[in-house]
C-alpha positions in Angstrom: -5.7 25.2 8.4 -5.8 25.4 4.6 -8.6 23.5 2.9 -8.8 22.1 -0.6 -11.4 22.9 -3.1 -14.4 20.7 -2.3 -14.6 19.6 -5.9 -11.3 17.7 -5.5 -12.6 15.4 -2.7 -14.9 13.3 -4.8 -12.0 12.7 -7.3 -9.8 11.5 -4.4 -12.6 9.4 -3.1 -12.9 7.7 -6.5 -9.2 7.1 -6.8 -9.0 5.6 -3.3 -12.0 3.4 -3.9 -10.5 2.2 -7.1 -7.2 1.4 -5.5 -8.9 -0.4 -2.6 -10.7 -2.6 -5.1 -7.5 -3.4 -6.9 -5.7 -4.3 -3.8 -8.5 -6.5 -2.5 -8.6 -8.3 -5.9 -4.8 -8.8 -5.7 -5.0 -10.2 -2.2 -8.0 -12.4 -3.2 -6.1 -13.8 -6.2 -3.0 -14.4 -4.0 -5.1 -16.3 -1.4 -7.0 -18.3 -4.0 -4.0 -19.2 -6.2 -0.8 -19.6 -4.1 2.3 -20.6 -6.1 2.1 -24.4 -6.2 4.7 -26.9 -7.4 3.5 -28.9 -10.4 0.3 -26.8 -10.8 -0.2 -28.3 -14.3 -1.6 -31.4 -12.7 1.3 -33.5 -14.1 4.0 -35.0 -12.0 7.3 -33.1 -12.6 10.8 -34.2 -11.8 12.4 -31.3 -10.0 16.0 -30.5 -9.4 17.5 -28.1 -6.9 17.3 -25.2 -9.3 13.6 -25.7 -9.8 13.0 -25.9 -6.0 15.1 -22.8 -5.5 13.2 -20.9 -8.2 9.8 -21.9 -6.7 10.9 -20.8 -3.3 12.1 -17.5 -4.6 8.8 -16.9 -6.4 6.9 -17.8 -3.3 9.0 -15.4 -1.3 8.3 -12.6 -3.9 4.6 -13.4 -3.8 4.6 -13.2 0.0 6.4 -9.8 -0.1 3.9 -8.5 -2.7 1.0 -9.6 -0.5 2.5 -8.0 2.5 3.0 -4.8 0.7 -0.6 -4.9 -0.6 -1.9 -5.4 2.9 0.0 -2.4 4.2 -1.1 -0.2 1.3 -4.7 -1.4 1.8 -4.5 -0.3 5.4 -3.2 3.1 4.3 -6.0 3.4 1.7 -8.7 2.6 4.2 -7.3 5.1 6.7 -7.3 7.8 3.9 -10.9 7.0 3.1 -11.8 7.4 6.8 -10.0 10.8 6.8 -12.1 11.8 3.7 -15.3 10.8 5.6 -14.1 12.8 8.6 -13.2 15.8 6.5 -9.6 15.5 7.7 -8.2 14.3 4.4 -5.3 16.3 3.0 -3.9 17.4 6.3 -0.8 16.0 7.9 -1.5 13.8 10.9 1.5 15.1 12.7 1.6 18.8 12.2 -1.9 19.5 10.9 -0.7 21.5 7.9 -2.1 21.0 4.4 -0.3 18.2 2.5 0.9 19.5 -0.8 -1.6 18.7 -3.6 1.3 17.3 -5.8 2.1 14.8 -3.1 -1.6 13.8 -2.8 -1.9 13.5 -6.5 1.2 11.2 -6.5 0.1 9.3 -3.3 -3.5 9.8 -2.4 -3.2 7.8 0.8 -0.4 10.0 2.1 -1.1 10.8 5.8 2.0 13.0 6.4 3.4 16.1 4.7 6.8 15.7 3.2 8.6 17.3 6.1 7.0 15.1 8.7 7.4 12.1 6.4 11.1 12.8 6.2 11.3 13.0 10.0 9.6 9.6 10.4 11.9 8.0 7.8 15.0 9.5 9.5 13.8 8.3 13.0 12.9 4.8 11.9 16.5 3.6 11.2 17.6 5.1 14.5 15.0 3.1 16.4 16.0 -0.1 14.6 19.6 0.3 15.8 18.7 0.3 19.5 
């Protein structure tokens, strides 16, 4: 199993810690300040377009929060792999994940080949 230069691991640790902090801050802000109608403290007359816009914004905020939760789970898992000295190796095949992939997506758990397989299988499973 190929290993990466040990000088790279502290850098990945720093990147993952920073991303974890960003995601936690985003989730905290979303929980503390949900999209509210009339948040200015004044009573507003709303028409159907206003209501539809606020519902659409709430849906987008909910999707962003869901994505942030998922990404935070991936980041925490990557940090555990760093601590266990398993970081940078595909969870499926065990091969080293290309450094360019890790640079682009430090929380990547799969090599590009295994990721493609998972992405191809997922739509098939959804059709059943």
